[in-house]
C-alpha atoms as an extended CHARMM CRD file, in Angstrom:
* protein
*
       249  EXT
         1         1  MET       CA             -3.2210000000       14.4740000000       23.1470000000  PROA      1               0.0000000000
         2         2  MET       CA             -0.1650000000       12.4550000000       24.0720000000  PROA      2               0.0000000000
         3         3  LEU       CA              0.6460000000        9.4240000000       21.9900000000  PROA      3               0.0000000000
         4         4  THR       CA              0.9460000000        6.5370000000       24.4050000000  PROA      4               0.0000000000
         5         5  LEU       CA              1.9160000000        2.9750000000       23.4770000000  PROA      5               0.0000000000
         6         6  GLY       CA             -1.6800000000        1.7320000000       23.8800000000  PROA      6               0.0000000000
         7         7  ARG       CA             -3.1420000000        4.5820000000       21.8950000000  PROA      7               0.0000000000
         8         8  VAL       CA             -0.7390000000        4.1220000000       18.9470000000  PROA      8               0.0000000000
         9         9  LEU       CA             -1.2900000000        0.3280000000       18.8050000000  PROA      9               0.0000000000
        10        10  SER       CA             -5.0180000000        0.7190000000       19.0930000000  PROA      10              0.0000000000
        11        11  ASP       CA             -5.1940000000        3.2640000000       16.2720000000  PROA      11              0.0000000000
        12        12  ALA       CA             -2.9350000000        1.2200000000       14.0660000000  PROA      12              0.0000000000
        13        13  TRP       CA             -5.0360000000       -1.8740000000       14.5850000000  PROA      13              0.0000000000
        14        14  SER       CA             -8.1460000000        0.1240000000       13.8070000000  PROA      14              0.0000000000
        15        15  VAL       CA             -6.6140000000        1.2270000000       10.5070000000  PROA      15              0.0000000000
        16        16  LEU       CA             -5.9940000000       -2.4140000000        9.5230000000  PROA      16              0.0000000000
        17        17  ARG       CA             -9.1660000000       -3.8910000000       10.8240000000  PROA      17              0.0000000000
        18        18  ARG       CA            -11.3660000000       -1.3820000000        9.2330000000  PROA      18              0.0000000000
        19        19  GLU       CA             -9.9700000000       -1.9430000000        5.7350000000  PROA      19              0.0000000000
        20        20  GLY       CA             -8.8930000000       -5.5520000000        6.2640000000  PROA      20              0.0000000000
        21        21  ASP       CA            -10.2630000000       -6.7100000000        2.9010000000  PROA      21              0.0000000000
        22        22  LEU       CA             -8.4320000000       -4.1200000000        0.9000000000  PROA      22              0.0000000000
        23        23  VAL       CA             -5.2920000000       -4.6940000000        2.8540000000  PROA      23              0.0000000000
        24        24  LEU       CA             -5.2720000000       -8.4780000000        2.0450000000  PROA      24              0.0000000000
        25        25  ARG       CA             -6.1500000000       -7.8580000000       -1.5630000000  PROA      25              0.0000000000
        26        26  VAL       CA             -3.1010000000       -5.6270000000       -2.1810000000  PROA      26              0.0000000000
        27        27  ALA       CA             -0.6880000000       -7.0050000000        0.4270000000  PROA      27              0.0000000000
        28        28  ALA       CA             -0.9420000000      -10.6370000000       -0.6820000000  PROA      28              0.0000000000
        29        29  PRO       CA              0.1820000000      -10.2640000000       -4.2960000000  PROA      29              0.0000000000
        30        30  PHE       CA              2.4970000000       -7.2190000000       -3.9810000000  PROA      30              0.0000000000
        31        31  VAL       CA              4.0710000000       -7.6940000000       -0.4990000000  PROA      31              0.0000000000
        32        32  PHE       CA              3.8660000000      -11.2290000000        0.5860000000  PROA      32              0.0000000000
        33        33  LEU       CA              4.2170000000      -13.2020000000       -2.6560000000  PROA      33              0.0000000000
        34        34  PRO       CA              7.4840000000      -11.4510000000       -3.8340000000  PROA      34              0.0000000000
        35        35  ALA       CA              9.0290000000      -11.8370000000       -0.4420000000  PROA      35              0.0000000000
        36        36  PHE       CA              8.0170000000      -15.4790000000       -0.3670000000  PROA      36              0.0000000000
        37        37  ALA       CA              9.3400000000      -16.2350000000       -3.8390000000  PROA      37              0.0000000000
        38        38  VAL       CA             12.7500000000      -14.6730000000       -3.2330000000  PROA      38              0.0000000000
        39        39  GLN       CA             13.0180000000      -16.2980000000        0.1630000000  PROA      39              0.0000000000
        40        40  LEU       CA             12.2860000000      -19.7060000000       -1.3290000000  PROA      40              0.0000000000
        41        41  LEU       CA             14.1940000000      -19.4730000000       -4.6620000000  PROA      41              0.0000000000
        42        42  ALA       CA             17.2020000000      -17.2050000000       -4.0150000000  PROA      42              0.0000000000
        43        43  ALA       CA             20.0790000000      -17.6870000000       -1.6130000000  PROA      43              0.0000000000
        44        44  PRO       CA             19.9540000000      -15.4400000000        1.4320000000  PROA      44              0.0000000000
        45        45  PRO       CA             22.6340000000      -12.6730000000        1.6900000000  PROA      45              0.0000000000
        46        46  PRO       CA             25.5640000000      -13.3120000000        3.9380000000  PROA      46              0.0000000000
        47        47  ALA       CA             25.0840000000      -12.0620000000        7.4780000000  PROA      47              0.0000000000
        48        48  LEU       CA             26.8030000000       -8.9390000000        8.7320000000  PROA      48              0.0000000000
        49        49  PRO       CA             29.8020000000       -9.5460000000       10.9410000000  PROA      49              0.0000000000
        50        50  GLN       CA             28.9800000000       -9.1210000000       14.6160000000  PROA      50              0.0000000000
        51        51  GLY       CA             32.0130000000       -6.8540000000       15.0760000000  PROA      51              0.0000000000
        52        52  PRO       CA             31.7550000000       -3.9030000000       12.7300000000  PROA      52              0.0000000000
        53        53  ARG       CA             35.3350000000       -2.7640000000       13.6990000000  PROA      53              0.0000000000
        54        54  ASP       CA             36.9060000000       -6.0920000000       12.8300000000  PROA      54              0.0000000000
        55        55  GLN       CA             38.5300000000       -5.2560000000        9.5470000000  PROA      55              0.0000000000
        56        56  ALA       CA             39.3470000000       -8.8530000000        8.5530000000  PROA      56              0.0000000000
        57        57  ALA       CA             35.7540000000       -9.9240000000        9.1740000000  PROA      57              0.0000000000
        58        58  MET       CA             34.4240000000       -6.9270000000        7.2540000000  PROA      58              0.0000000000
        59        59  GLN       CA             36.7540000000       -7.7300000000        4.2740000000  PROA      59              0.0000000000
        60        60  THR       CA             35.5640000000      -11.3520000000        4.2600000000  PROA      60              0.0000000000
        61        61  TRP       CA             31.9300000000      -10.3110000000        4.4350000000  PROA      61              0.0000000000
        62        62  LEU       CA             32.3760000000       -7.8670000000        1.5260000000  PROA      62              0.0000000000
        63        63  GLU       CA             33.9710000000      -10.5810000000       -0.5360000000  PROA      63              0.0000000000
        64        64  GLN       CA             31.0930000000      -12.9640000000        0.2870000000  PROA      64              0.0000000000
        65        65  LEU       CA             28.5310000000      -10.1860000000       -0.4010000000  PROA      65              0.0000000000
        66        66  SER       CA             30.0900000000       -9.4800000000       -3.8240000000  PROA      66              0.0000000000
        67        67  ALA       CA             29.9200000000      -13.1600000000       -4.7770000000  PROA      67              0.0000000000
        68        68  TRP       CA             26.3600000000      -13.4170000000       -3.5910000000  PROA      68              0.0000000000
        69        69  GLY       CA             25.2850000000      -10.2830000000       -5.3460000000  PROA      69              0.0000000000
        70        70  GLN       CA             26.3300000000      -11.5060000000       -8.7890000000  PROA      70              0.0000000000
        71        71  GLY       CA             23.5720000000      -14.1510000000       -8.8080000000  PROA      71              0.0000000000
        72        72  ASN       CA             21.0330000000      -13.0610000000       -6.2120000000  PROA      72              0.0000000000
        73        73  ALA       CA             20.9780000000       -9.3340000000       -5.5380000000  PROA      73              0.0000000000
        74        74  GLY       CA             18.7880000000       -8.4720000000       -8.5010000000  PROA      74              0.0000000000
        75        75  TRP       CA             15.9350000000      -10.7800000000       -7.3770000000  PROA      75              0.0000000000
        76        76  TYR       CA             16.0000000000       -9.2830000000       -3.8650000000  PROA      76              0.0000000000
        77        77  LEU       CA             15.9750000000       -5.7610000000       -5.3560000000  PROA      77              0.0000000000
        78        78  LEU       CA             13.0750000000       -6.6720000000       -7.5740000000  PROA      78              0.0000000000
        79        79  ALA       CA             11.0980000000       -8.1170000000       -4.6280000000  PROA      79              0.0000000000
        80        80  ASP       CA             11.8070000000       -5.0160000000       -2.5310000000  PROA      80              0.0000000000
        81        81  ALA       CA             10.7130000000       -2.7600000000       -5.3920000000  PROA      81              0.0000000000
        82        82  ILE       CA              7.4140000000       -4.6480000000       -5.8340000000  PROA      82              0.0000000000
        83        83  GLY       CA              6.9220000000       -4.5160000000       -2.0760000000  PROA      83              0.0000000000
        84        84  ILE       CA              7.5120000000       -0.6870000000       -1.9500000000  PROA      84              0.0000000000
        85        85  TYR       CA              4.9300000000       -0.2960000000       -4.8270000000  PROA      85              0.0000000000
        86        86  GLY       CA              2.3930000000       -2.5150000000       -2.9430000000  PROA      86              0.0000000000
        87        87  LEU       CA              2.8000000000       -0.5510000000        0.3130000000  PROA      87              0.0000000000
        88        88  ALA       CA              2.5280000000        2.7640000000       -1.5920000000  PROA      88              0.0000000000
        89        89  ALA       CA             -0.7250000000        1.5810000000       -3.1630000000  PROA      89              0.0000000000
        90        90  LEU       CA             -1.9640000000        0.5680000000        0.3760000000  PROA      90              0.0000000000
        91        91  ALA       CA             -1.0450000000        3.9540000000        1.7730000000  PROA      91              0.0000000000
        92        92  ILE       CA             -3.0270000000        5.6480000000       -1.0270000000  PROA      92              0.0000000000
        93        93  LEU       CA             -6.0180000000        3.3600000000       -0.3350000000  PROA      93              0.0000000000
        94        94  LEU       CA             -5.9650000000        4.0050000000        3.4140000000  PROA      94              0.0000000000
        95        95  ILE       CA             -5.2440000000        7.6720000000        3.7780000000  PROA      95              0.0000000000
        96        96  HSD       CA             -5.7640000000        9.5290000000        0.5120000000  PROA      96              0.0000000000
        97        97  PRO       CA             -8.4830000000       12.1560000000        0.9740000000  PROA      97              0.0000000000
        98        98  ALA       CA            -10.2260000000       11.0400000000       -2.2540000000  PROA      98              0.0000000000
        99        99  ARG       CA            -10.6570000000        7.4780000000       -1.0620000000  PROA      99              0.0000000000
       100       100  PRO       CA             -9.7060000000        5.8410000000       -4.3710000000  PROA      100             0.0000000000
       101       101  ASP       CA            -10.5410000000        2.3460000000       -5.4220000000  PROA      101             0.0000000000
       102       102  VAL       CA             -7.8690000000       -0.3080000000       -5.7760000000  PROA      102             0.0000000000
       103       103  LYS       CA             -7.3280000000        0.1830000000       -9.5130000000  PROA      103             0.0000000000
       104       104  THR       CA             -6.8830000000        4.0040000000       -9.0990000000  PROA      104             0.0000000000
       105       105  ALA       CA             -4.5430000000        3.4820000000       -6.1120000000  PROA      105             0.0000000000
       106       106  LEU       CA             -2.3990000000        1.0620000000       -8.0180000000  PROA      106             0.0000000000
       107       107  ALA       CA             -2.1380000000        3.4760000000      -10.9550000000  PROA      107             0.0000000000
       108       108  THR       CA             -1.3270000000        6.4130000000       -8.7050000000  PROA      108             0.0000000000
       109       109  ALA       CA              1.3480000000        4.4480000000       -7.0020000000  PROA      109             0.0000000000
       110       110  GLY       CA              2.8050000000        3.5600000000      -10.4240000000  PROA      110             0.0000000000
       111       111  ARG       CA              2.8850000000        7.1150000000      -11.5310000000  PROA      111             0.0000000000
       112       112  ARG       CA              4.5330000000        8.2400000000       -8.2860000000  PROA      112             0.0000000000
       113       113  PHE       CA              6.6780000000        5.2080000000       -7.8380000000  PROA      113             0.0000000000
       114       114  GLY       CA              9.9540000000        7.2260000000       -7.9750000000  PROA      114             0.0000000000
       115       115  ARG       CA              8.9530000000        9.3660000000       -5.0360000000  PROA      115             0.0000000000
       116       116  PHE       CA              7.9750000000        6.4320000000       -2.9140000000  PROA      116             0.0000000000
       117       117  LEU       CA             11.1410000000        4.5960000000       -3.8480000000  PROA      117             0.0000000000
       118       118  LEU       CA             13.3030000000        7.6350000000       -2.8800000000  PROA      118             0.0000000000
       119       119  ALA       CA             11.3600000000        8.1140000000        0.3330000000  PROA      119             0.0000000000
       120       120  ASP       CA             11.8920000000        4.4690000000        1.1820000000  PROA      120             0.0000000000
       121       121  LEU       CA             15.6600000000        4.7710000000        0.6360000000  PROA      121             0.0000000000
       122       122  LEU       CA             15.8420000000        8.0130000000        2.6870000000  PROA      122             0.0000000000
       123       123  ILE       CA             14.1330000000        6.1300000000        5.4910000000  PROA      123             0.0000000000
       124       124  SER       CA             15.6330000000        2.5870000000        5.2160000000  PROA      124             0.0000000000
       125       125  ILE       CA             19.3170000000        3.6040000000        4.8670000000  PROA      125             0.0000000000
       126       126  PRO       CA             19.6340000000        5.5210000000        8.1920000000  PROA      126             0.0000000000
       127       127  VAL       CA             17.2850000000        2.9900000000        9.9330000000  PROA      127             0.0000000000
       128       128  GLY       CA             19.3800000000        0.0440000000        8.7190000000  PROA      128             0.0000000000
       129       129  LEU       CA             22.6090000000        1.6910000000        9.8520000000  PROA      129             0.0000000000
       130       130  GLY       CA             21.1350000000        2.3850000000       13.2200000000  PROA      130             0.0000000000
       131       131  LEU       CA             19.8470000000       -1.1720000000       13.6110000000  PROA      131             0.0000000000
       132       132  TRP       CA             23.2250000000       -2.5380000000       12.6490000000  PROA      132             0.0000000000
       133       133  LEU       CA             25.1820000000       -0.3740000000       15.0360000000  PROA      133             0.0000000000
       134       134  PHE       CA             23.0680000000       -0.6060000000       18.1900000000  PROA      134             0.0000000000
       135       135  VAL       CA             19.5050000000       -1.5130000000       17.1920000000  PROA      135             0.0000000000
       136       136  LEU       CA             17.7410000000        1.1900000000       19.3520000000  PROA      136             0.0000000000
       137       137  PRO       CA             19.0940000000        4.1180000000       17.2520000000  PROA      137             0.0000000000
       138       138  GLY       CA             17.6310000000        2.6120000000       14.1960000000  PROA      138             0.0000000000
       139       139  LEU       CA             14.1900000000        2.1640000000       15.8580000000  PROA      139             0.0000000000
       140       140  TYR       CA             14.3520000000        5.8300000000       17.0550000000  PROA      140             0.0000000000
       141       141  ILE       CA             15.0060000000        7.0100000000       13.5350000000  PROA      141             0.0000000000
       142       142  GLN       CA             12.1610000000        4.8330000000       12.2770000000  PROA      142             0.0000000000
       143       143  ALA       CA              9.8700000000        6.3900000000       14.8380000000  PROA      143             0.0000000000
       144       144  ARG       CA             10.8580000000        9.9780000000       13.7660000000  PROA      144             0.0000000000
       145       145  LEU       CA             10.2650000000        9.1360000000       10.1000000000  PROA      145             0.0000000000
       146       146  ILE       CA              7.1600000000        6.9970000000       10.5510000000  PROA      146             0.0000000000
       147       147  ALA       CA              4.7900000000        9.6350000000        9.0330000000  PROA      147             0.0000000000
       148       148  ALA       CA              6.8670000000       10.2720000000        5.8760000000  PROA      148             0.0000000000
       149       149  ILE       CA              4.8650000000        7.9170000000        3.5590000000  PROA      149             0.0000000000
       150       150  PRO       CA              1.4480000000        9.2100000000        4.7210000000  PROA      150             0.0000000000
       151       151  ALA       CA              2.6670000000       12.8290000000        4.2280000000  PROA      151             0.0000000000
       152       152  LEU       CA              3.8350000000       11.8960000000        0.7320000000  PROA      152             0.0000000000
       153       153  VAL       CA              0.3110000000       10.6360000000       -0.0190000000  PROA      153             0.0000000000
       154       154  VAL       CA             -1.8120000000       13.2790000000        1.6680000000  PROA      154             0.0000000000
       155       155  GLU       CA              0.4290000000       16.4080000000        0.9220000000  PROA      155             0.0000000000
       156       156  SER       CA              1.0390000000       15.5690000000       -2.7030000000  PROA      156             0.0000000000
       157       157  PRO       CA              2.8880000000       16.9470000000       -4.7100000000  PROA      157             0.0000000000
       158       158  ILE       CA              5.3110000000       17.0910000000       -1.8370000000  PROA      158             0.0000000000
       159       159  SER       CA              8.8060000000       15.6690000000       -2.6180000000  PROA      159             0.0000000000
       160       160  ALA       CA             10.3000000000       12.6480000000       -0.9090000000  PROA      160             0.0000000000
       161       161  ARG       CA             12.8590000000       14.7100000000        0.8450000000  PROA      161             0.0000000000
       162       162  ARG       CA             10.2640000000       17.2210000000        2.1490000000  PROA      162             0.0000000000
       163       163  ALA       CA              7.9810000000       14.3020000000        3.2530000000  PROA      163             0.0000000000
       164       164  VAL       CA             10.8280000000       12.8790000000        5.3140000000  PROA      164             0.0000000000
       165       165  GLY       CA             11.5280000000       16.3300000000        6.8120000000  PROA      165             0.0000000000
       166       166  ARG       CA              7.7960000000       16.7440000000        7.5530000000  PROA      166             0.0000000000
       167       167  SER       CA              7.7410000000       13.5030000000        9.5170000000  PROA      167             0.0000000000
       168       168  TRP       CA             10.8280000000       14.4100000000       11.4280000000  PROA      168             0.0000000000
       169       169  ARG       CA              9.1640000000       17.7790000000       12.5340000000  PROA      169             0.0000000000
       170       170  LEU       CA              5.8670000000       16.1090000000       13.3210000000  PROA      170             0.0000000000
       171       171  MET       CA              7.4630000000       13.6530000000       15.6690000000  PROA      171             0.0000000000
       172       172  ARG       CA              9.7790000000       15.9850000000       17.4540000000  PROA      172             0.0000000000
       173       173  ARG       CA              7.7730000000       15.8010000000       20.7070000000  PROA      173             0.0000000000
       174       174  ASP       CA              5.4240000000       12.7420000000       20.4690000000  PROA      174             0.0000000000
       175       175  TRP       CA              7.8840000000        9.9750000000       19.6570000000  PROA      175             0.0000000000
       176       176  TRP       CA              8.0940000000        8.0670000000       22.8890000000  PROA      176             0.0000000000
       177       177  GLY       CA              4.7860000000        6.1680000000       22.4470000000  PROA      177             0.0000000000
       178       178  VAL       CA              5.5360000000        5.6300000000       18.7390000000  PROA      178             0.0000000000
       179       179  LEU       CA              9.0260000000        4.2670000000       19.5820000000  PROA      179             0.0000000000
       180       180  ALA       CA              7.4950000000        1.9320000000       22.1840000000  PROA      180             0.0000000000
       181       181  ALA       CA              5.0140000000        0.7320000000       19.5910000000  PROA      181             0.0000000000
       182       182  ILE       CA              7.8120000000        0.1000000000       17.0140000000  PROA      182             0.0000000000
       183       183  VAL       CA              9.9470000000       -1.7600000000       19.5790000000  PROA      183             0.0000000000
       184       184  THR       CA              6.9330000000       -3.9570000000       20.4300000000  PROA      184             0.0000000000
       185       185  LEU       CA              6.3230000000       -4.7370000000       16.8030000000  PROA      185             0.0000000000
       186       186  PHE       CA             10.1320000000       -5.3510000000       16.2710000000  PROA      186             0.0000000000
       187       187  LEU       CA             10.3430000000       -7.6700000000       19.2110000000  PROA      187             0.0000000000
       188       188  ALA       CA              7.2620000000       -9.6250000000       18.1120000000  PROA      188             0.0000000000
       189       189  GLN       CA              8.7540000000       -9.9670000000       14.6080000000  PROA      189             0.0000000000
       190       190  TYR       CA             12.0960000000      -11.2130000000       16.0190000000  PROA      190             0.0000000000
       191       191  LEU       CA             10.5010000000      -13.7760000000       18.3000000000  PROA      191             0.0000000000
       192       192  VAL       CA              8.6080000000      -15.2630000000       15.3560000000  PROA      192             0.0000000000
       193       193  LEU       CA             11.5090000000      -14.9750000000       12.8090000000  PROA      193             0.0000000000
       194       194  ALA       CA             14.3550000000      -16.2960000000       14.9710000000  PROA      194             0.0000000000
       195       195  PRO       CA             13.1560000000      -19.8740000000       15.1260000000  PROA      195             0.0000000000
       196       196  LEU       CA             12.0760000000      -19.7420000000       11.4970000000  PROA      196             0.0000000000
       197       197  MET       CA             15.4360000000      -18.5030000000       10.3890000000  PROA      197             0.0000000000
       198       198  GLY       CA             17.1340000000      -21.2460000000       12.3110000000  PROA      198             0.0000000000
       199       199  ALA       CA             14.8290000000      -23.9190000000       10.7040000000  PROA      199             0.0000000000
       200       200  ASP       CA             15.5010000000      -22.3570000000        7.2710000000  PROA      200             0.0000000000
       201       201  ASP       CA             19.2830000000      -22.7930000000        7.8100000000  PROA      201             0.0000000000
       202       202  VAL       CA             18.7910000000      -26.3960000000        8.9770000000  PROA      202             0.0000000000
       203       203  LEU       CA             16.6590000000      -27.2710000000        6.0100000000  PROA      203             0.0000000000
       204       204  ARG       CA             19.1600000000      -25.9150000000        3.5300000000  PROA      204             0.0000000000
       205       205  THR       CA             22.0320000000      -28.0000000000        4.7460000000  PROA      205             0.0000000000
       206       206  ALA       CA             23.0950000000      -31.1180000000        2.9900000000  PROA      206             0.0000000000
       207       207  GLY       CA             21.2560000000      -34.2350000000        4.0640000000  PROA      207             0.0000000000
       208       208  ARG       CA             18.4210000000      -32.3920000000        5.7260000000  PROA      208             0.0000000000
       209       209  GLU       CA             16.5560000000      -31.0120000000        2.7660000000  PROA      209             0.0000000000
       210       210  ASN       CA             12.7960000000      -31.0760000000        2.8580000000  PROA      210             0.0000000000
       211       211  PRO       CA             11.3180000000      -28.9390000000        0.1240000000  PROA      211             0.0000000000
       212       212  PHE       CA              7.7920000000      -29.0410000000        1.5810000000  PROA      212             0.0000000000
       213       213  VAL       CA              8.7350000000      -28.0210000000        5.1180000000  PROA      213             0.0000000000
       214       214  LEU       CA             11.2070000000      -25.4310000000        3.7550000000  PROA      214             0.0000000000
       215       215  ALA       CA              8.3580000000      -23.9050000000        1.7130000000  PROA      215             0.0000000000
       216       216  LEU       CA              6.1540000000      -23.7240000000        4.8380000000  PROA      216             0.0000000000
       217       217  VAL       CA              9.0410000000      -22.1020000000        6.8370000000  PROA      217             0.0000000000
       218       218  ASP       CA              9.7700000000      -19.6030000000        4.1540000000  PROA      218             0.0000000000
       219       219  ALA       CA              6.0530000000      -18.7270000000        3.8590000000  PROA      219             0.0000000000
       220       220  GLY       CA              6.0120000000      -18.0670000000        7.5920000000  PROA      220             0.0000000000
       221       221  MET       CA              9.0000000000      -15.8190000000        7.3160000000  PROA      221             0.0000000000
       222       222  ALA       CA              7.5070000000      -13.9040000000        4.4300000000  PROA      222             0.0000000000
       223       223  ALA       CA              4.1640000000      -13.6380000000        6.2450000000  PROA      223             0.0000000000
       224       224  THR       CA              5.9840000000      -12.2870000000        9.3650000000  PROA      224             0.0000000000
       225       225  ALA       CA              7.8550000000       -9.6700000000        7.4010000000  PROA      225             0.0000000000
       226       226  THR       CA              4.6620000000       -8.6150000000        5.5870000000  PROA      226             0.0000000000
       227       227  ALA       CA              2.8350000000       -8.2670000000        8.9410000000  PROA      227             0.0000000000
       228       228  TYR       CA              5.7600000000       -6.1080000000       10.2630000000  PROA      228             0.0000000000
       229       229  HSD       CA              5.6440000000       -3.8500000000        7.1770000000  PROA      229             0.0000000000
       230       230  LEU       CA              1.8620000000       -3.4060000000        7.3990000000  PROA      230             0.0000000000
       231       231  GLY       CA              2.1760000000       -2.6840000000       11.1050000000  PROA      231             0.0000000000
       232       232  ILE       CA              4.6930000000        0.0770000000       10.4450000000  PROA      232             0.0000000000
       233       233  LEU       CA              2.5100000000        1.5140000000        7.6810000000  PROA      233             0.0000000000
       234       234  ALA       CA             -0.4900000000        1.4980000000        9.9190000000  PROA      234             0.0000000000
       235       235  ILE       CA              1.2870000000        3.0290000000       12.7830000000  PROA      235             0.0000000000
       236       236  GLY       CA              2.5480000000        5.7800000000       10.3750000000  PROA      236             0.0000000000
       237       237  ILE       CA             -1.0230000000        6.4420000000        9.1480000000  PROA      237             0.0000000000
       238       238  ALA       CA             -2.4790000000        6.4860000000       12.6680000000  PROA      238             0.0000000000
       239       239  VAL       CA              0.2530000000        8.8130000000       13.9360000000  PROA      239             0.0000000000
       240       240  TYR       CA             -0.0770000000       11.1490000000       10.9230000000  PROA      240             0.0000000000
       241       241  ARG       CA             -3.7860000000       11.4540000000       11.3000000000  PROA      241             0.0000000000
       242       242  ARG       CA             -3.4370000000       12.4790000000       14.9550000000  PROA      242             0.0000000000
       243       243  LEU       CA             -0.5470000000       14.8770000000       14.6200000000  PROA      243             0.0000000000
       244       244  ALA       CA             -0.8830000000       16.5160000000       11.1520000000  PROA      244             0.0000000000
       245       245  GLY       CA             -4.0390000000       18.4040000000       12.0440000000  PROA      245             0.0000000000
       246       246  ASN       CA             -2.6100000000       19.6580000000       15.3690000000  PROA      246             0.0000000000
       247       247  ASN       CA              0.6620000000       20.7750000000       13.6860000000  PROA      247             0.0000000000
       248       248  GLY       CA             -0.8650000000       22.2820000000       10.5420000000  PROA      248             0.0000000000
       249       249  MET       CA             -0.7780000000       20.9600000000        6.9730000000  PROA      249             0.0000000000
């Protein structure tokens, strides 16, 4: 069965709608709140230069990044780690054959956190480089690796590296519809985040500070990022369910 855009989005929405209460109970404290806290309380990292071949701009950016990292990088890394843990617990809740409860899923995610963290790095690094260079290559890589986290849950004790390879093989033919779904999700996130990021910059400039409105804007940014991560996870689960059985476990 061909994975079309409509089928992928419909399956992903079914995953989230069917277990909406569980998703909210885990995503709110472990994905949304850390992102909101770090967005509100820590300075944002310096933006990458638009021209990656401009050596002077890259040198300036590296110096700015080094100065920023001394006071802020640790908080962003902590928020990311908590988010990875929360998404791992959600993946276990949503696709593990044993259908564990929340407490068991959180404990399992804690015991296997190293594998989930490594899998996230093996996915996010090439995806991030692709997004920086030309956007679409990064989204293509994300489409090919979308089933890695579900594979890590269902095919335990598979390693992170093998889970990434498993996803790459599963998606060797049916990636068009998945890529279209990811592009749709990415564009929707961008359309929401772009004005919020502009507002965040304005509200942080001298003379225009408004803590209450800034908190609302940052909450909106964190909620948008959380929705994107949940959407990517749901697409991965939906795709894995359709393809794993057809390609063999």
